[in-house]
C-alpha positions in Angstrom: 5.9 30.8 -22.1 7.5 28.1 -19.5 5.4 25.0 -18.9 4.1 24.8 -15.7 6.2 22.0 -13.6 4.9 18.7 -13.2 4.4 18.7 -9.0 3.9 14.6 -9.2 7.4 14.0 -10.5 9.3 14.3 -7.1 6.5 12.5 -5.2 6.1 9.4 -7.9 9.9 9.3 -8.3 10.5 9.0 -4.2 7.5 6.2 -4.7 9.4 4.2 -7.1 12.5 4.4 -4.9 10.6 3.4 -1.8 8.6 0.8 -3.7 11.9 -0.8 -4.9 14.0 -0.7 -1.2 10.4 -2.4 0.3 10.7 -5.2 -2.9 14.1 -5.6 -2.6 13.4 -6.4 1.4 10.4 -8.6 0.8 12.8 -10.9 -1.6 15.7 -11.1 0.6 12.9 -12.0 3.5 10.9 -14.4 1.3 14.0 -16.4 -0.2 15.3 -16.3 3.7 12.2 -18.1 4.4 11.8 -20.4 1.8 15.3 -21.5 2.9 13.8 -22.7 6.5 10.9 -25.1 7.1 7.6 -23.4 7.3 5.5 -24.3 10.0 3.2 -21.3 10.1 1.2 -23.0 7.7 1.4 -20.2 5.2 2.6 -21.6 1.9 6.2 -20.3 0.5 7.3 -21.4 -2.4 11.0 -22.6 -2.5 13.2 -20.2 -4.2 16.4 -20.5 -5.7 18.3 -18.3 -8.3 16.5 -15.1 -8.4 16.9 -15.1 -12.3 14.6 -17.9 -11.8 11.5 -16.2 -10.2 8.6 -13.7 -11.3 7.7 -10.8 -9.4 3.8 -10.1 -9.4 3.4 -6.3 -7.7 0.1 -5.9 -6.5 -1.2 -2.2 -6.3 -4.5 -0.7 -4.9 -4.7 2.8 -5.8 -7.6 4.0 -3.6 -8.3 3.3 -0.1 -11.2 1.8 0.6 -13.5 0.1 3.5 -12.6 1.4 7.2 -9.7 3.3 6.0 -11.6 5.6 3.5 -14.4 6.1 6.2 -11.7 7.5 8.4 -9.9 9.6 5.6 -13.3 10.9 4.9 -13.8 11.9 8.9 -10.4 13.2 9.0 -11.0 15.5 5.6 -14.3 17.1 7.4 -12.3 17.3 10.4 -9.1 19.5 9.2 -8.7 23.1 8.8 -6.2 23.6 5.6 -5.9 27.1 7.0 -4.2 26.3 10.1 -3.2 22.7 9.5 -5.1 21.6 12.8 -7.6 19.3 13.4 -10.9 19.3 15.6 -10.2 17.9 19.1 -9.5 14.2 19.1 -13.3 13.4 21.2 -14.9 14.8 18.0 -12.9 13.1 15.8 -13.5 9.8 17.9 -17.0 10.3 18.0 -17.4 10.5 14.3 -16.1 7.6 13.9 -18.1 5.6 17.0 -21.3 7.0 14.7 -20.1 5.8 11.2 -22.0 2.7 9.7 -18.6 1.0 8.1 -17.0 1.3 11.6 -19.5 0.0 13.3 -19.7 -3.3 10.9 -16.3 -3.9 11.6 -15.8 -7.3 13.1 -13.1 -6.2 15.8 -13.7 -6.0 19.5 -12.5 -2.4 19.8 -12.7 -0.8 16.2 -11.5 2.8 17.7 -8.2 1.2 19.6 -8.2 -0.6 15.8 -8.5 2.6 13.7 -6.4 5.0 16.0 -3.0 4.4 14.7 -4.0 4.9 10.9 -5.8 7.9 12.3 -2.6 9.2 13.8 -0.6 8.4 11.1 -2.8 10.4 8.3 -3.3 13.5 10.7 0.8 13.6 11.3 1.1 13.4 7.3 -1.8 16.2 6.9 -0.1 18.1 9.5 3.1 18.0 7.6 2.4 18.4 4.4 -1.4 19.2 3.8 -4.5 18.6 3.0 -3.9 16.6 0.2 -2.4 13.7 2.9 -6.0 12.6 3.4 -6.9 12.2 -0.4 -8.1 8.5 -1.0 -5.4 8.4 -4.2 -1.8 9.5 -4.8 -1.4 12.6 -6.8 -0.2 10.0 -9.7 -1.2 6.9 -11.2 0.8 4.0 -9.1 0.2 1.4 -11.7 1.2 3.6 -14.6 4.9 4.9 -12.8 5.7 0.9 -12.2 4.9 0.1 -15.3 6.9 2.6 -17.2 9.6 1.7 -14.9 9.7 -2.3 -15.5 13.1 -2.4 -16.7 14.4 -0.6 -13.6 12.4 -2.9 -11.4 13.7 -6.0 -13.0 17.3 -5.0 -12.7 17.1 -3.8 -9.4 15.5 -6.9 -7.9 17.7 -9.3 -10.2 14.6 -10.9 -11.8 13.3 -11.1 -15.3 9.7 -11.3 -15.4 7.7 -8.5 -13.2 4.1 -7.7 -13.6 1.9 -5.3 -12.0 -1.4 -6.3 -11.2 -4.6 -4.4 -9.8 -5.2 -6.0 -5.9 -8.9 -5.6 -6.7 -9.3 -7.3 -9.7 -9.9 -11.2 -9.7 -8.0 -12.8 -12.3 -5.3 -10.7 -11.0 -5.6 -11.9 -7.9 -5.4 -15.6 -9.1 -2.3 -15.3 -10.9 -0.9 -15.5 -7.0 -2.4 -19.0 -6.3 -1.7 -20.1 -3.2 0.1 -17.2 -2.7 -2.7 -15.0 -2.3 -2.6 -15.8 1.5 0.6 -13.2 1.3 -1.6 -10.7 0.4 -4.0 -11.0 2.8 -1.3 -10.4 5.2 -0.3 -7.5 4.0 -2.6 -6.0 1.5 -1.4 -3.3 -0.6 -2.6 0.2 0.0 -2.3 3.6 -1.9 2.1 4.1 -1.5 2.1 0.7 -0.6 1.9 -2.1 -3.2 2.5 -5.9 -2.2 5.4 -8.2 -4.2 4.7 -11.9 -4.4 7.7 -13.5 -5.7 6.9 -17.1 -7.4 9.2 -19.5 -9.1 8.8 -19.5 -12.7 
């Protein structure tokens, strides 16, 4: 009897490919920005040769906070058979009643949450209810760890570490560049690389 196919293989390969493209773009951007004077206040380590860099890849494998709440509301308002959602006003009412969204320090939490809701609704309609899961169907850190040699080769750096964005010790490794993680926090499917001089 043949083994069942691994349904996580294709999405994990796409994740790896997309992550490497993202890391390359951010590396180019960080190298370009480090060559210009930075007047914005965010510390930027001067970068010279790529082979003198190390890359810290921060991963958050599960949605949390307001994004988790948005996903839970969408899960409860999604009909898996018809691939449709309850009316928009019903979703927004549930969001307004949500304790975590009420606690947000934003002028208009609905306006803030709407782009994420819209994005996840489109994904669920196109790909099914699994698009509303709090985690990807595979371990992101595991996929990145298993492909460190490929990542090093693609980025042209000799040292790469895969770290948890929710571990304080791992965050400390970024030093002053931890501010980059605040500006662009990782979320499921979107790791955040930080490049440092070795």
